[in-house]
KEVO-645954 format. One line per 2 residues: number of its first residue (from 0); their letters; for each residue x, y, z of N, C-alpha, C. Coordinates in steps of 0.02 Angstrom, whole numbers, plus 32768, in hexadecimal, padded with zeros to 4 digits. Layout:
# KEVO-645954
NUM) a) X/Y/Z/X/Y/Z/X/Y/Z ~ ... $
//
This chain:
# KEVO-645954
0) ma) 7FEF/7ABE/7FF0/801C/7A9E/801E/804D/7AD1/8038 ~ 8069/7AC3/8072/809A/7AF0/808E/80DC/7AEA/8068 $
2) ag) 8100/7B21/8064/813F/7B20/803F/8177/7B02/8067 ~ 8171/7AFE/80A9/81A8/7AE3/80D0/818E/7AC1/810E $
4) hg) 81B0/7A8D/8126/819B/7A6A/8162/81D6/7A5E/8191 ~ 820E/7A7E/8185/8249/7A71/81AC/8243/7A88/81F4 $
6) ag) 8259/7A5D/8223/8258/7A6F/8269/8285/7AAB/8275 ~ 826D/7AD9/829C/8295/7B14/82AC/8293/7B4C/827A $
8) lp) 8274/7B41/8240/826E/7B75/820F/8238/7BA7/8223 ~ 8240/7BE7/8216/820C/7C17/8226/81CD/7C0A/81FC $
10) kv) 8194/7C16/821B/8154/7C0C/81F8/813B/7C4F/81DE ~ 812C/7C51/819F/8113/7C8E/817E/80D3/7C7D/8159 $
12) af) 80A0/7CA5/8160/8062/7C9C/813B/8065/7CC3/80FA ~ 804A/7CA5/80C5/8047/7CC7/8084/7FFF/7CCD/806D $
14) ig) 7FE9/7D0B/8065/7FA6/7D1A/804C/7FAC/7D32/8005 ~ 7F8C/7D12/7FD7/7F8E/7D27/7F90/7F50/7D4C/7F7D $
16) tg) 7F57/7D89/7F65/7F1C/7DB0/7F4F/7F18/7DB5/7F03 ~ 7F46/7D95/7EDF/7F46/7D99/7E97/7F7D/7DC6/7E7D $
18) gt) 7F6F/7DE9/7E47/7FA1/7E16/7E2B/7FD1/7DF3/7DFD ~ 8003/7E19/7DE4/8034/7DFE/7DB5/805A/7DC3/7DD3 $
20) ia) 806A/7DC7/7E13/8091/7D92/7E33/806D/7D4F/7E31 ~ 802B/7D50/7E27/8004/7D13/7E24/7FEE/7D01/7DDC $
22) sl) 8001/7D2A/7DAC/7FE5/7D24/7D69/800C/7CF6/7D3B ~ 7FE8/7CDA/7D0B/8005/7CB0/7CD8/7FF3/7CCC/7C93 $
24) gr) 8026/7CDB/7C6B/801A/7CF6/7C28/8011/7CC0/7BF4 ~ 800E/7CD4/7BB5/8004/7CA4/7B7F/8041/7C77/7B76 $
26) da) 807C/7C95/7B7F/80BA/7C70/7B78/80F1/7C95/7B9F ~ 812E/7C7B/7B9B/8165/7C96/7BC4/8179/7CDD/7BAF $
28) ld) 8167/7CF2/7B72/8179/7D35/7B5A/8142/7D68/7B64 ~ 810B/7D53/7B81/80D3/7D80/7B8D/80DE/7DA3/7BD0 $
30) il) 80FB/7DDF/7BCD/8109/7E04/7C0B/80E0/7E45/7C10 ~ 80B4/7E52/7BDF/808E/7E91/7BE0/8043/7E86/7BDD $
32) dy) 802C/7E54/7BB7/7FE4/7E4B/7BAD/7FCA/7E0C/7BCE ~ 7FEC/7DF6/7C02/7FDB/7DB7/7C23/7F97/7DB8/7C46 $
34) sa) 7F7F/7DF4/7C58/7F3E/7DF7/7C7A/7F05/7DE0/7C4D ~ 7F11/7DDF/7C0B/7EDD/7DCA/7BDC/7ECA/7D80/7BE6 $
36) td) 7EF8/7D58/7C02/7EE8/7D12/7C0D/7EBA/7D08/7C49 ~ 7EB9/7D39/7C76/7E90/7D35/7CB3/7EA0/7CF6/7CDC $
38) rr) 7EDF/7CE2/7CDB/7EF5/7CA7/7D01/7F22/7CBD/7D3A ~ 7F0D/7CAD/7D77/7F33/7CC0/7DB3/7F37/7C85/7DE3 $
40) le) 7F71/7C7B/7E00/7F7C/7C45/7E2F/7F64/7C58/7E75 ~ 7F49/7C28/7E98/7F39/7C32/7EDE/7F79/7C2D/7F08 $
42) ag) 7F74/7C3E/7F48/7FB0/7C42/7F73/7FD8/7C01/7F74 ~ 7FB6/7BC9/7F7C/7FD9/7B89/7F80/7FFF/7B79/7F41 $
44) ai) 7FE2/7B87/7F07/8003/7B79/7EC7/8040/7BA7/7EBD ~ 803C/7BE4/7ED6/8076/7C11/7ED1/80AF/7BF5/7EFA $
46) ld) 80A1/7BDE/7F36/80D6/7BC1/7F60/80F3/7B83/7F40 ~ 80C9/7B5A/7F21/80E2/7B1D/7F00/8112/7B2E/7EC7 $
48) av) 8109/7B69/7EA9/8134/7B7D/7E71/8179/7B93/7E89 ~ 8181/7B9C/7ECB/81C1/7BB3/7EE7/81D6/7B82/7F1E $
50) pe) 81E9/7B45/7F0C/81FA/7B13/7F40/8237/7B27/7F6A ~ 825F/7B56/7F51/829A/7B6C/7F76/8288/7B8B/7FBA $
52) la) 824A/7BA1/7FC2/8235/7BBF/8002/823D/7B8E/803C ~ 8236/7B4D/802D/8239/7B1B/8062/827C/7B18/8085 $
54) af) 82B0/7B34/8065/82F3/7B31/8083/82FA/7B5F/80BF ~ 82D0/7B93/80C3/82DB/7BC4/80F9/829C/7BD9/811E $
56) an) 8262/7BC0/810A/8225/7BD4/812D/81EF/7B9F/8124 ~ 81C5/7B9A/8156/8188/7B72/8151/8150/7BA2/813D $
58) vi) 813F/7BA3/80FE/810F/7BD3/80E4/80CB/7BB2/80DD ~ 8098/7BD0/80FD/8055/7BB4/80FA/8029/7BE0/80CE $
60) pv) 8007/7BC3/809C/7FDB/7BEB/8072/7F9A/7BFA/8097 ~ 7F82/7C37/808F/7F43/7C4C/80AE/7F13/7C61/8076 $
62) pf) 7EDB/7C3E/806F/7EAD/7C4E/8038/7E91/7C94/803E ~ 7E8D/7CB6/8005/7E6B/7CF7/8001/7E46/7CF7/7FC0 $
64) ra) 7E56/7D23/7F93/7E3A/7D21/7F4F/7E6C/7D41/7F21 ~ 7E6E/7D29/7EE3/7E9F/7D40/7EB3/7E7E/7D6E/7E80 $
66) vp) 7E8E/7DAF/7E83/7E6F/7DE1/7E57/7EA4/7E10/7E3E ~ 7E97/7E35/7E07/7EC6/7E6A/7DF3/7EC6/7EA1/7E27 $
68) sp) 7EFE/7EC1/7E33/7F01/7EF3/7E69/7ED5/7F30/7E5E ~ 7EC3/7F44/7E20/7E93/7F7B/7E1A/7E4F/7F6B/7E3A $
70) ai) 7E42/7F2B/7E47/7E03/7F17/7E66/7E07/7F17/7EB2 ~ 7E41/7F2A/7ECE/7E4B/7F28/7F16/7E40/7F6E/7F33 $
72) gf) 7E19/7F70/7F69/7E0B/7FAF/7F8B/7DF9/7FA4/7FD3 ~ 7DCD/7FCE/7FED/7DBF/7FCB/8035/7DA6/7F87/804C $
74) ae) 7D79/7F67/8027/7D5E/7F27/803E/7D96/7EF4/8047 ~ 7DC5/7EF4/8019/7DFD/7EC5/801F/7E2C/7ED8/8058 $
76) wr) 7E37/7F1A/8062/7E61/7F2F/809A/7E42/7F18/80DC ~ 7E01/7F21/80E4/7DE0/7F0B/8121/7DE5/7EBF/812A $
78) dl) 7DDB/7E9A/80F4/7DDE/7E51/80F8/7E25/7E39/8107 ~ 7E57/7E5C/80EC/7E9C/7E4A/80FA/7EAF/7E58/8143 $
80) vl) 7E96/7E8F/815E/7EA2/7E9C/81A5/7E86/7E63/81D0 ~ 7E49/7E4F/81C0/7E29/7E19/81E6/7E4E/7DD7/81DB $
82) lc) 7E63/7DCA/819D/7E85/7D8B/818E/7ECA/7D88/81B0 ~ 7EEE/7DBF/81B0/7F2E/7DC0/81D3/7F25/7DB4/821D $
84) eq) 7EF1/7DD2/823A/7EE2/7DC9/8281/7ED2/7D80/828F ~ 7EA8/7D63/8264/7E94/7D1D/826D/7ED0/7CEE/8265 $
86) ta) 7EF9/7CFB/8233/7F33/7CD0/8226/7F65/7CD2/825F ~ 7F71/7D0E/827B/7F9E/7D15/82B3/7F83/7CF0/82F0 $
88) aq) 7F42/7CF1/82FA/7F24/7CCE/8333/7F29/7C82/832B ~ 7F22/7C6B/82ED/7F25/7C23/82E0/7F6C/7C07/82E3 $
90) hp) 7F9D/7C32/82D9/7FE3/7C1C/82D8/800C/7C48/8308 ~ 800B/7C38/8349/802F/7C61/837A/807A/7C65/836E $
92) dl) 8095/7C34/8348/80DD/7C34/833A/80EE/7C55/82F8 ~ 80C0/7C7B/82DC/80CA/7C9A/829B/8100/7CD1/82A1 $
94) ag) 812F/7CD0/8271/8164/7D04/8270/814D/7D42/824A ~ 8124/7D39/8218/810E/7D71/81EF/80DD/7D5C/81BA $
96) iv) 80C3/7D8D/8196/8091/7D81/8161/80A8/7DA4/8122 ~ 80A3/7D81/80EA/80B1/7D9E/80A8/8070/7DA0/8081 $
98) ig) 8062/7DD7/8060/8026/7DDE/8036/803C/7DEB/7FEF ~ 802B/7DBD/7FC2/8038/7DC7/7F7A/8003/7DF5/7F5E $
100) hg) 8018/7E24/7F34/7FEA/7E59/7F1F/8000/7E74/7EDB ~ 7FD0/7E88/7EB3/7FE0/7EAA/7E75/7FFE/7EEE/7E82 $
102) ta) 802B/7F04/7E56/8051/7F41/7E63/8028/7F81/7E58 ~ 7FF1/7F7E/7E34/7FCC/7FBB/7E23/7FB4/7FE0/7E61 $
104) tl) 7F9A/7FBC/7E93/7F82/7FDC/7ED0/7FA7/7FC2/7F0E ~ 7FE0/7FA2/7F04/8004/7F84/7F3C/8015/7FB8/7F71 $
106) ee) 802C/7FF3/7F5C/8040/8026/7F8D/8005/803E/7FB6 ~ 7FC9/803F/7F98/7F8E/8055/7FBD/7F78/8021/7FF0 $
108) ta) 7F78/7FE2/7FDC/7F67/7FAD/800C/7F9A/7FAC/8045 ~ 7FDA/7FB3/8034/800E/7FB2/8067/8003/7FEA/809A $
110) ya) 7FF5/8026/8082/7FEC/805F/80AF/7FAC/8057/80D8 ~ 7F77/8040/80B9/7F38/8035/80DD/7F43/8002/8115 $
112) ls) 7F66/7FCC/8107/7F72/7F99/813A/7FA1/7FB5/8170 ~ 7FD0/7FDF/815D/7FFE/7FFB/818E/7FDB/8027/81C0 $
114) lt) 7F9F/803E/81B0/7F78/8068/81DD/7F42/8042/8202 ~ 7F34/8005/81EE/7EF8/7FE3/8209/7F03/7F9D/8224 $
116) lt) 7F3D/7F7F/821A/7F49/7F3B/8233/7F46/7F3A/827F ~ 7F33/7F01/829A/7F2B/7EFA/82E2/7F60/7ECC/8300 $
118) id) 7F8E/7EB3/82D7/7FC2/7E85/82EF/8006/7EA7/82EA ~ 8036/7E8E/8313/8078/7EAD/8312/80AC/7E82/82EE $
120) lp) 8096/7E51/82C7/80C4/7E29/829F/80DB/7E51/8261 ~ 8115/7E42/8247/8127/7E60/8206/80F6/7E4B/81D0 $
122) vv) 80DD/7E7B/81AB/80B2/7E6E/8171/80D5/7E8D/8134 ~ 80E1/7E63/8102/8108/7E78/80C7/80DD/7E6F/8089 $
124) lv) 80D6/7EA3/8061/80B4/7E9E/8021/80E8/7E93/7FEA ~ 80D7/7E66/7FBC/8105/7E56/7F86/80DE/7E50/7F45 $
126) gs) 80FC/7E66/7F0F/80DF/7E5F/7ECD/8116/7E50/7E9B ~ 8104/7E55/7E5C/8137/7E4C/7E28/8122/7E74/7DEB $
128) qr) 8153/7E84/7DC1/8146/7EA8/7D84/813A/7E7A/7D49 ~ 814E/7E3C/7D51/8145/7E0B/7D1B/8121/7DCF/7D38 $
130) pm) 80F5/7DB0/7D10/80CD/7D79/7D2B/80F7/7D3B/7D3C ~ 80DA/7D0F/7D63/80FC/7CD2/7D78/8113/7CA9/7D3C $
132) sa) 80F0/7CAE/7D05/80FF/7C85/7CCA/8135/7CA2/7C9D ~ 814C/7CDF/7CAA/817B/7D01/7C7D/81C0/7CE1/7C7F $
134) ls) 81E4/7CE9/7C47/8227/7CCD/7C41/8255/7CE8/7C77 ~ 8252/7D28/7C86/827D/7D46/7CB9/8252/7D64/7CF1 $
136) td) 8223/7D3D/7D0A/81F6/7D57/7D3D/821D/7D6C/7D7C ~ 8206/7DA3/7D9A/8221/7DB7/7DDA/81F5/7D9F/7E14 $
138) ak) 81BF/7D7B/7E02/818F/7D66/7E35/81AF/7D38/7E69 ~ 81D6/7D08/7E53/81F0/7CD5/7E81/8224/7CF3/7EB1 $
140) ln) 8253/7D18/7E97/8287/7D34/7EC3/826A/7D6A/7EF0 ~ 8239/7D90/7ED7/8218/7DC1/7F02/81F5/7D9E/7F3D $
142) lv) 81D5/7D65/7F2F/81B4/7D40/7F64/81E6/7D26/7F97 ~ 821E/7D0C/7F7E/8253/7CF5/7FAB/826A/7D2D/7FD9 $
144) aa) 8277/7D68/7FBC/828E/7DA1/7FE4/8259/7DB6/8017 ~ 821A/7DB5/8003/81E5/7DC9/8031/81DE/7D99/806B $
146) ir) 81E2/7D58/805C/81DD/7D26/8092/8218/7D2E/80C2 ~ 8254/7D38/80A7/828E/7D42/80D2/8284/7D80/80FF $
148) ta) 8269/7DB5/80E2/825E/7DF2/8108/822B/7DE8/813F ~ 81F4/7DC7/8130/81C0/7DBC/8161/81D9/7D90/819A $
150) aa) 8206/7D62/818A/8220/7D33/81BC/8256/7D52/81E8 ~ 8273/7D8A/81D3/82AC/7DA7/81F7/8295/7DCB/8235 $
152) ae) 82B6/7DBD/826D/82A5/7DDF/82AC/82AD/7E2A/82A6 ~ 82DB/7E40/827D/82E8/7E88/8275/82AE/7EAE/8255 $
154) sr) 827F/7E89/8237/8246/7EA9/8215/820E/7EBD/8245 ~ 8210/7EA5/8281/81DC/7EB5/82B1/81DE/7F00/82C4 $
156) gr) 81A2/7F1B/82CD/819C/7F60/82E4/81A9/7F95/82B0 ~ 81AD/7F81/8270/81BB/7FB2/823B/817D/7FC4/8212 $
158) gv) 8143/7FAB/8226/8107/7FB8/81FF/8104/7F8A/81C3 ~ 80D4/7F97/8198/80CC/7F6F/815B/8105/7F7F/812B $
160) lv) 8121/7F4A/810E/815A/7F51/80E0/8147/7F3C/809A ~ 816A/7F56/8069/8161/7F44/8023/81A5/7F2B/8009 $
162) vl) 81A5/7EEF/7FEC/81E3/7ED2/7FD3/81DC/7EBE/7F8A ~ 8204/7EDD/7F60/820D/7EC9/7F1A/8254/7EDB/7F06 $
164) nd) 826E/7EB8/7ED5/82B0/7EC9/7EBA/82E6/7ECB/7EEF ~ 82E1/7E9E/7F21/8312/7E98/7F58/8314/7ED5/7F85 $
166) ei) 82E1/7F00/7F83/82E1/7F3D/7FAB/82A6/7F3C/7FDC ~ 82B2/7F54/8018/827F/7F58/804C/826B/7FA1/8055 $
168) qa) 822B/7FAF/804B/8213/7FF4/804E/81DB/7FFA/8083 ~ 81D1/8036/809B/819C/8044/80CA/815A/8050/80A5 $
170) ar) 8124/8033/80BF/80E3/803A/809F/80CF/8082/8095 ~ 80DD/80AD/80C7/80C7/80F2/80C2/80EC/8118/808B $
172) ev) 812A/8105/807D/8156/812F/8054/815D/8117/800C ~ 8152/80D7/7FFF/8163/80BB/7FBE/812C/80C9/7F8B $
174) tk) 8140/80CF/7F4B/810F/80D9/7F16/8128/80B8/7ED6 ~ 80F9/80A5/7EAC/810B/8087/7E6C/811D/80BE/7E3A $
176) ts) 8157/80B9/7E1A/8170/80EF/7DF1/8178/80DE/7DA7 ~ 816E/809E/7D95/8178/808A/7D4F/8144/8055/7D3D $
178) va) 812E/8057/7CFF/80FC/8026/7CE9/8118/7FDF/7CE7 ~ 8153/7FD7/7CCA/816B/7F93/7CBD/81B0/7F82/7CD8 $
180) rl) 81D8/7FB4/7CEC/821C/7FA6/7D05/821A/7F82/7D48 ~ 824C/7F57/7D53/824D/7F2F/7D90/825A/7F5A/7DCF $
182) qt) 827D/7F92/7DC7/828C/7FBD/7E00/8256/7FF1/7E0B ~ 8218/7FDF/7DFF/81E1/800F/7DFE/81D2/802D/7E43 $
184) fr) 81D9/8007/7E79/81C6/8021/7EBB/8200/8047/7EDA ~ 81F3/8087/7EE8/8226/80B4/7F01/820A/80DD/7F3C $
186) tp) 8238/80F6/7F65/8226/8126/7F99/824C/8166/7F87 ~ 822B/8195/7F65/824F/81CE/7F48/8274/81F9/7F7B $
188) df) 8256/8208/7FB4/8275/8236/7FE3/82AC/8216/800C ~ 82A5/81D6/801D/82D0/81BA/8051/82F5/817B/803E $
190) gv) 82DF/8157/800B/8301/8119/7FF8/82E9/80DE/8020 ~ 8308/80A4/8013/82F1/8065/802F/8300/8062/807A $
192) lg) 82DB/8036/809C/82EA/8026/80E2/8324/7FF5/80E6 ~ 8326/7FC7/80B7/8359/7F94/80B8/8359/7F6C/8078 $
194) qv) 837F/7F36/8079/8387/7F0D/803D/8389/7EC3/8051 ~ 8376/7E99/8021/837C/7E50/802A/83B0/7E38/7FF8 $
196) dg) 83E9/7E23/8012/841F/7E0A/7FE8/842A/7DC0/7FF9 ~ 8411/7D95/7FCD/8415/7D4E/7FDB/83EE/7D3E/8019 $
198) dh) 840E/7D20/804B/83EB/7D0F/8089/83F3/7D45/80BF ~ 840E/7D7E/80AC/8418/7DB5/80DC/83E2/7DEA/80D4 $
200) vr) 83C0/7DF9/810C/8390/7E2F/810E/83B0/7E67/8137 ~ 83BF/7E9E/8116/83E4/7ED5/8136/83BB/7F15/8135 $
202) yy) 83B7/7F35/816F/8395/7F76/8175/83C7/7FAD/8181 ~ 83B9/7FE8/8165/83E6/8021/816D/83C4/805E/818A $
204) rr) 8381/805F/8189/835E/8096/81A8/8318/8080/81BB ~ 82F3/80AC/81DB/82B1/809C/81F5/8282/80D7/81E6 $
206) se) 8244/80C8/81D3/8213/80FD/81C9/81FD/8118/820D ~ 81F9/815A/8213/81EB/8179/8254/81A1/8181/8262 $
208) ra) 8176/817C/822F/812F/8188/823A/810D/814D/825D ~ 80D9/815C/8283/80B4/8129/82A8/808F/80FA/8278 $
210) ha) 8083/80BE/8291/8061/808C/8268/803D/805B/8295 ~ 8015/802F/8277/7FF2/7FFB/829C/8025/7FC8/82B7 $
212) pg) 8011/7FA3/82EB/7FD1/7FA8/830F/7FD1/7FE3/833F ~ 7F95/7FF1/8359/7F90/8026/838A/7F78/8068/836F $
214) tp) 7F65/806B/832F/7F4A/80A9/8314/7F01/80B0/8328 ~ 7EE3/80EA/831F/7E9C/80F2/8330/7E6D/80DA/82F9 $
216) fd) 7E88/80BD/82C5/7E5F/80AB/828B/7E4D/8060/828D ~ 7E0E/8052/8299/7DF6/800D/829C/7DC1/8003/8265 $
218) ir) 7DD3/7FDD/8232/7DA5/7FD4/81F9/7D83/7F90/81F9 ~ 7D8E/7F68/822D/7D78/7F22/822B/7D2D/7F19/8225 $
220) tl) 7D06/7F49/823C/7CBD/7F43/8237/7C9E/7F79/820B ~ 7CC8/7FA0/81E9/7CAD/7FD6/81BF/7C92/7FBA/817D $
222) pa) 7C58/7FD1/8167/7C3F/7FBC/8125/7C62/7FDF/80EC ~ 7C7C/801B/80F9/7C9E/8042/80C5/7CC3/807B/80E7 $
224) lp) 7CF1/8099/80C2/7D12/80D6/80D9/7CEA/8113/80C2 ~ 7CEF/814B/80E5/7CD1/8189/80CB/7CEE/8199/8086 $
226) rv) 7CC4/81B6/805C/7CDB/81C5/8018/7D0E/81FE/8018 ~ 7D48/81EF/7FFB/7D7C/8221/7FF2/7D95/821B/7FAA $
228) dv) 7D98/8251/7F86/7DAC/8250/7F40/7DEC/8279/7F36 ~ 7E0C/826C/7EFD/7E4A/828E/7EEB/7E3E/82B8/7EAC $
230) sy) 7E4D/82F8/7EB1/7E47/8325/7E77/7E8D/8334/7E5D ~ 7E9A/8322/7E1F/7EDE/8329/7E02/7EE7/8370/7DE7 $
232) gy) 7F1F/838F/7DFB/7F2D/83D3/7DE5/7F4F/83D6/7DA2 ~ 7F3D/8407/7D7A/7F5C/8411/7D38/7F4D/8459/7D23 $
234) ad) 7F74/8472/7CF3/7F69/84B6/7CDA/7F21/84BD/7CBF ~ 7F00/84F2/7CD3/7EBB/8501/7CBF/7E86/84D8/7CE3 $
236) ad) 7E98/84B1/7D16/7E65/848D/7D3C/7E34/84C0/7D59 ~ 7DF3/84B3/7D4F/7DC1/84E6/7D60/7D92/84D3/7D99 $
238) gt) 7DA1/849B/7DBC/7D77/8488/7DF5/7D3E/845B/7DE4 ~ 7D37/8447/7DA5/7CFF/841B/7D92/7D01/83DA/7DB9 $
240) av) 7D3C/83BC/7DBF/7D42/837C/7DE3/7D30/8386/7E2D ~ 7D47/83BC/7E4A/7D38/83C9/7E91/7CED/83CE/7E9C $
242) ra) 7CCB/83F3/7E70/7C83/83FB/7E78/7C5F/83B9/7E6C ~ 7C78/838F/7E3E/7C59/834E/7E32/7C62/8320/7E6F $
244) fr) 7C9C/8322/7E8D/7CA7/82F8/7EC9/7C7B/830F/7F02 ~ 7C72/8350/7F09/7C44/836A/7F3D/7BFD/8351/7F31 $
246) aa) 7BE8/8353/7EF2/7BA5/833D/7EE1/7B9C/82F2/7EED ~ 7BD3/82CD/7EE8/7BD0/8284/7EF3/7BD1/8272/7F3C $
248) ga) 7BDA/82A3/7F68/7BD7/8296/7FB0/7C1A/828F/7FD2 ~ 7C4E/82A9/7FB4/7C90/82A4/7FD3/7C91/82C7/8017 $
250) rg) 7CAE/82A5/8049/7CB8/82C4/808A/7CFE/82E1/8090 ~ 7D29/82CB/8063/7D6D/82E4/8062/7D86/82E8/801B $
252) lv) 7DB5/8317/800F/7DD3/831F/7FCD/7E1F/8326/7FD5 ~ 7E43/8304/7FAA/7E8B/830C/7FA6/7E9B/832C/7F63 $
254) sa) 7EBF/8363/7F64/7ED4/8383/7F27/7F1B/836B/7F16 ~ 7F22/834B/7EDC/7F64/833A/7EC3/7F7E/8378/7E9F $
256) gl) 7F94/83A8/7EC6/7FA2/83EA/7EAC/7FE3/83F0/7E86 ~ 7FEC/8429/7E69/802B/843A/7E48/805F/8445/7E80 $
258) ap) 809B/842B/7E76/80CF/8435/7EA9/80DE/8480/7EAF ~ 80E5/849A/7EEC/80EB/8477/7F2C/80AA/8471/7F53 $
260) gm) 8070/8471/7F32/8030/846D/7F54/8004/84A7/7F42 ~ 7FFA/84B0/7F01/7FD3/84E8/7EE7/7FA3/84CE/7EB2 $
262) tp) 7F72/84F7/7EA1/7F43/84E6/7E6B/7F33/8525/7E44 ~ 7F1B/851E/7E06/7F04/8559/7DE2/7ECC/857C/7E08 $
264) pa) 7EC2/85BD/7DFC/7E93/85E4/7E25/7E4D/85C7/7E29 ~ 7E31/85B0/7DF0/7DED/8596/7DF2/7DE8/8557/7E1C $
266) ea) 7E1A/852D/7E17/7E1C/84F0/7E40/7E24/8502/7E8A ~ 7E4E/8533/7E98/7E57/854A/7EDD/7E16/8563/7EFA $
268) na) 7DF0/8588/7ED2/7DB0/85A2/7EEB/7D80/8569/7EFA ~ 7D7F/8536/7ED0/7D53/84FD/7EDB/7D66/84D7/7F1A $
270) le) 7DA7/84D0/7F26/7DBE/84AE/7F62/7DAD/84D6/7FA0 ~ 7DB4/8518/7F9C/7DA3/8544/7FD5/7D59/853F/7FE5 $
272) ea) 7D30/853E/7FB1/7CE8/8537/7FBB/7CD7/84F4/7FDB ~ 7CFA/84BF/7FC7/7CEE/847E/7FE5/7D00/847E/802F $
274) aa) 7D39/849D/803F/7D4E/84A0/8085/7D1C/84C9/80AF ~ 7D03/84FF/8092/7CD3/8529/80B5/7C91/8504/80C0 $
276) ag) 7C83/84D3/8096/7C46/84AB/809C/7C4E/8471/80CC ~ 7C88/846B/80EC/7C91/8437/811E/7CB4/83F9/8104 $
278) il) 7CC9/83FA/80C5/7CEF/83C1/80AA/7D38/83CA/80BC ~ 7D58/8397/80D6/7D9E/839B/80E7/7DC8/8398/80A7 $
280) vv) 7DF1/83CA/809C/7E1A/83CE/805F/7E63/83CA/8073 ~ 7E88/839E/8051/7ECF/8394/805F/7EF6/83A0/801F $
282) ms) 7F2B/83C8/8024/7F55/83D6/7FEA/7F90/83A7/7FE8 ~ 7F94/837F/7FB4/7FCF/8356/7FA5/7FED/8373/7F65 $
284) tr) 8018/834D/7F44/8035/8366/7F05/803F/832D/7ED5 ~ 8038/833D/7E96/8043/830B/7E62/808D/82FD/7E57 $
286) ag) 80B9/8321/7E79/8101/8319/7E6E/811B/82D5/7E84 ~ 80FA/82B7/7EB7/810E/8274/7ECD/813F/8274/7F06 $
288) sg) 8158/82AE/7F1B/8184/82B0/7F55/8185/82F7/7F70 ~ 819C/82FD/7FAE/81A1/833E/7FCE/8165/834F/7FF9 $
290) vv) 8172/8378/802C/813D/838D/805A/8119/83C9/803E ~ 80D7/83C8/8041/80AF/8402/802E/80AF/8433/8068 $
292) pl) 80CB/846F/8060/80CD/849F/8098/8087/84BB/80A5 ~ 8077/84C1/80E5/8036/84DE/80F7/803C/852A/80F5 $
294) tt) 8034/8545/80BB/803E/858C/80AF/8005/85B6/80CB ~ 8011/85F6/80CE/7FDD/8625/80E4/7FA0/861F/80B8 $
296) rl) 7FAB/8617/8078/7F73/8612/8049/7F49/85D4/8055 ~ 7F6A/859A/8061/7F45/855D/806F/7F1E/8564/80B1 $
298) ra) 7F3F/857F/80E3/7F1C/8589/8124/7EDE/85B4/811B ~ 7EE5/85EA/80F5/7EAD/8618/80EB/7E72/85F6/80C9 $
300) rg) 7E81/85C4/80A0/7E4C/85A1/807B/7E32/8564/80A2 ~ 7E4D/8558/80DC/7E35/851F/8104/7E4D/84DC/80EB $
302) il) 7E87/84DC/80C9/7EA1/849F/80AA/7EDC/8485/80D3 ~ 7EDD/8444/80DE/7F12/8423/8104/7F4A/840B/80D7 $
304) sa) 7F84/83FD/80F5/7FBC/83E1/80D0/7FBE/8396/80D7 ~ 7FCF/8374/80A0/7FD7/832B/80A1/801C/8316/80B8 $
306) dn) 8043/8346/80CF/8089/8338/80DF/80AB/8321/809E ~ 80CC/82E7/809F/80EB/82D0/8061/80C9/8293/8044 $
308) lt) 808B/8286/8059/8066/824D/803E/8052/825A/7FF5 ~ 8057/8226/7FCC/803C/822B/7F89/7FF0/8232/7F8C $
310) pq) 7FD1/824B/7F57/7F88/8254/7F5A/7F62/8215/7F6A ~ 7F77/81DC/7F4D/7F52/819E/7F59/7F58/8187/7FA2 $
312) ka) 7F90/8196/7FC2/7F97/8184/8009/7F77/81B8/8036 ~ 7F79/81F7/8023/7F56/822A/8049/7F0B/821C/804B $
314) ri) 7EF1/8202/8014/7EAA/81EF/8012/7E9A/81BA/8046 ~ 7EC6/8188/804D/7EBA/8153/807D/7EBB/816E/80C4 $
316) ll) 7EED/8196/80D5/7EF1/81B0/8119/7EB7/81DF/8128 ~ 7EA3/8208/80F8/7E6B/8235/8104/7E2A/820E/810F $
318) al) 7E20/81D9/80E7/7DE3/81B1/80F0/7DE3/818F/8134 ~ 7E1C/8174/8149/7E20/8155/818A/7E16/8188/81C2 $
320) al) 7E34/81C3/81B9/7E2C/81F8/81EB/7DE2/820A/81F4 ~ 7DBD/820A/81BE/7D76/821D/81C1/7D4C/81E8/81E4 $
322) tv) 7D67/81AD/81EF/7D43/817B/8217/7D48/818A/8261 ~ 7D76/81B8/8273/7D83/81C9/82B8/7D6C/8210/82C9 $
324) ts) 7D78/823F/829B/7D6A/8286/82A9/7D61/82AC/8268 ~ 7D3D/82E3/826B/7D39/8311/8232/7D55/8355/8246 $
326) ep) 7D77/8358/827E/7D96/8396/8296/7DD7/83A2/8271 ~ 7DDD/83D9/824C/7E1A/83E5/8223/7E5B/83E1/824A $
328) ea) 7E5D/83FC/8286/7E9B/83FB/82AC/7EAF/83B4/82BF ~ 7E7E/838B/82D0/7E8C/8346/82E1/7EA4/831F/82A3 $
330) va) 7E85/832C/826A/7E9B/830B/822C/7EE2/8321/821B ~ 7EF1/8360/8225/7F35/8379/8217/7F68/8354/8242 $
332) rf) 7F56/8345/8280/7F83/831F/82AC/7F8F/82D9/8292 ~ 7F5B/82BB/8275/7F64/8278/8258/7F97/827B/821F $
334) fa) 7F93/82AF/81F6/7FC3/82B5/81BF/8009/82C2/81D7 ~ 8010/82E1/8212/8052/82EC/822F/806C/82AE/8253 $
336) ty) 8040/827E/8261/8053/8244/8288/805E/8206/825D ~ 8032/81FD/822B/8033/81BF/8204/8049/81CC/81BC $
//
């Protein structure tokens, strides 16, 4: 059922994909092992658990599927793009869309959607660190804040947003930084875009990078993305992972390198060999923040910079770029743009 029916209230669609925000544990004190119950609420039941939404929005549940977020990837991103497009067409008066999502891959889904959505409505991803059944769950208030954000006129034109812990973050910039703390989602380099304080949605800055709609990345009819893998950098890394990814058919590789964008010599040699073989190689860093400088050494090896994208997000952009071009200079421009 819809959470609100009041005349004049903004209409917001809620798509539930599962995750902690939809989960039910064994009891109210189960805040860590709740996934063992394998019980997750569908979108309508989540809305029913938060009747307070009816005071400020007409929220309509949109069926999807409820799964743990480690099970979400390209197929779900494509289906969500199509579902958002369909929902917007069915409800011309829609103010925005909220997507409930598990926190494990929330930032990846948010960034993928920020590059591929075809609608210009605010789309907000929301999750929680504690299940709906927990004594001090953050699920309900996070959902309230996300609905308020999606309904706010000020949210238009800002790309995909992520809302947890009363904070509004940009999909491109935000990352999960803690396993269990409520303030887990952070933007290390730049901080939040804004905050939700009670019924006030306030913005203080804007992300400058381009975002959907209007990108060159159209995944609506793609069966899959080109294979792109991430090789994690560490002392004594010898290139074994790089060679395995090449053997598996990778068309692109992202190195989660040592800050500021370096790898041990053997790993560097393997990456150079991959680039020479026509595989697009992008250097990111395991540090979690900061721009990887395109040094003389990287240029000589044919390796591109991920700018300040985390490895997991650099992987998404590189895979999408490969659906359009395999020209290194063109891919480099995508990393400078998105």
